[in-house]
N, C-alpha and C positions, 0 to 999 in steps of 0.2 A: 504494500500500500504506500503510495508516494515514494517508491524506490526502496522501501524498507521491508524486510521480511516480517510478516505478521505472525506466522507460526512456523514451526519446524516439525515435520512429520518424518519418522524414521522409515516408513514404508506403507504401502497399501497392498493387500492381498485379496484376490478374488478366487475363492475356492469353496467347495462343498455348499454351493448356493449362497455363500455369504460374501459381503463386502466388508473388509476389516481394515481399520487403521492400526498401525503397529508402532509400539514404543518398546525399545530394547535398552537394557541397562546391564553393565558389567562392573558393578561396584564391589568393593572388598567385603561388604556386609549386605544383609537383606535390605531391599529398598523400602522406604517409608511411603507415606501417602502422596507426596508431592508429584511424582510422575503420573500417578493414577488420576489425581485431580486435574492435572494438565490435559491428559488424554480425554477425560470426561468433558472438559470445556471444548476440546476440538470436536468431539462427537456431537455436542449440542448444536454445532453449525452444519451438520451433515444430515442426509436423509435418515429418518427414524430407524430404518432397518440396518444401518451401519453399526457394526460392533467393534469393540476395541480388543486388542491383544497386547498384553504386557509380558515381555520376556525378561527374566532376571536370573542371571547365573547363580546368584547366592540366595534366591528366594525373596520372601516378603516378610515384613514385620507383621505382627498380629493386628495393629491398627490399620495397616494397608489391606489386609485380608477382610477385616470387618467393613471398611469403607466400600469395597467393591460389592458387598452384599446389599448396600442401600443406595445405589446410584440410579435407580429407576428414573426415567425409562431407558437410560443408556445401559448397555450390557458390555462389561469388560471381563475378559477371561484371562486368568493368570497362568503363566507357564514358568516353571522353575527348573534350575540346574540340571540334574541328571535326567529328568523327564524330557528335556529338550533334546539332549544327545540321543536318548533312547528312540524317540520318534524319528529323528533324522537318520540314525544308523539303520533303522528298520523300514525306512521309506513309508512312514505312517503319518506324516504331517496332516494330510487332508482327513484321514480317518480320525486322528486325534482331535482336530478342530471340530469335526462332526460330533464326536463323543462328548467333548467339553461343552459344546453348545447345547446338545441334547440334555445333559445333566443340569445345566443352568436353567433350561426351560422347565424341566421336571421337578427340580429341587430348589431352585433359586440360589444356587451356590456357584461361585465363579472359579473354583479351583479343583475341579475333578482330577483325581489322581490316576493318570493313565497306566501307571505301573501296578495299580491295585487290581487290575482285571485278572 
C-alpha cells in the first residue's frame, strides 16, 4: 500500500479442497500467541473458507494452543516438529491436512495428532 508492504505471508497452499495461508516458525522454543494472532488478522481479510496453517518446529505454548480453539470463524490448524517431518517423509501432507481439518470440524480442536493414528 503506497509502496509499503502491508502484510507478509509465508505461503499459500491449495490442497484437499482447501485454500490455506501458511505461517512457519523455527524458533528455539515453542511459539506463543503472536504469530497465530497475526495469521488470524490476515485470515479476516480473506474469503471465509480460507484456513490458516501454522508450522512450528518446536511446537506451541499452551496459551497458543488455547487461542486457536477460540478464533471462530477463522480456522487455524497447528503443525509441530516431528509430525511435520513424518508427513513429509511419508508423502502424506495432503492426507494430513484433510485429517487435521476433519478433526477440527468434528471436535473443534486445531491440533490433531497425526502420529496418534
